[in-house]
N, C-alpha and C positions, 0 to 999 in steps of 0.2 A: 729729154735730156736735161732741160732746165730744172724740172722738179727734182731729179736725182742730184743735180749739182747743189741746189738750194738745201736739200736735206743733209748734204755733206759739207755745208759751209764753203762751197766753192763758187766764186764769182766768175761768170762767163762774160767775155767781151769779144765782140767781133770787130776786127780791124779792117779798114778798107783794103782792097787788093793792092799789092805792090807798094805798101807804105811801111813795111816793118823796119826798114833802114831809118825811118824817121820816128816811128812810134814805139820803139822798144826802149824804155827809160834807162836801163843799165847801159845799153850801147850808146845812147845819146849823151847821157850825163856822167857816166863813170868810165867805161872802157874806152870810148872814143877819145876823150881828152887824155887818157893815160897813154894811148898809142902815140898821140901827137907829142907827148912830153917825154918820150924815150922809155916808155914802160917795158918794151921788149928787153932793153938793156938791164933794167932792174930785175926782171924775171930770170934772165939768163944768169945773172950774178947770184941770185938766190938759189937757182937750180944747181949751180956748181958746188955750192956749200951744202945743200940738202940731199942731193942724190948721190950719196956715198955708198959704196958696197956694204958697209956695216949697217947703215940705216935701212937699206933695202932688205938685207938678210933678216934683220930684227923684225921688220914688218911681216915678212913671209912666215917667220916662226910664230909670231903673235896670232896670225890667222890660221895656224895649223896646216899650212901648205907645205913647208919644207923646214924641218923634216915633217912628213905627213903624220898628222894626228887627227884621224877622222872623228874621234870622240871629244874633241876640244869644246864643242858647243852642245848645249842641251836643247830639247824641243822648245823650251820657253824662249830661247834666243831667237827663234824663228816664228814665234806666235804672232798672229795678227795684232796690230795695235788696238788699244781700247779707245772707245769714244771719249771725247773731252767735253767739257762744259762750254766750249767756245761757241758763241752765237754768230751767225753770219751778219755782216753789215752791208746793207744795200742802200746806196744813196737814194734820196727821195725821187730823183728823176730817172732812176734805173727801172725800165719796164720789166716786170716779172709776170710771166704767164705760163700756164701749164701747156699751152699750145705751141708746138715746135714747128708749125707750118712756115712761120716767117724765116726760120733758120734754113729749112729745106729750100725755100725759094731763093735765098741768097747763094746757096751752094750750086745752083744750076747755071 
């Protein structure tokens, strides 16, 4: 699994069990403070302005759902993405190995 991830520029990190409430950066630093600061009120206000019947109907039309337009997209719209020239970045202290036995041991 590590080799496949490395070949596809994906970094794998194993978090200690039962720590995601503390180790997910967006929850800790972005969404958490937003909740404490009345973020729900901001979202509800935005939704009342954005979720209008005309806006929703336009979105369905644009996607070819209503009215139904099955030929709105071409095969290229659903073609697999092409590889990019992005190279993976691995910190010097990050252990990279082709051996997945350490991951299997942690899962048990």
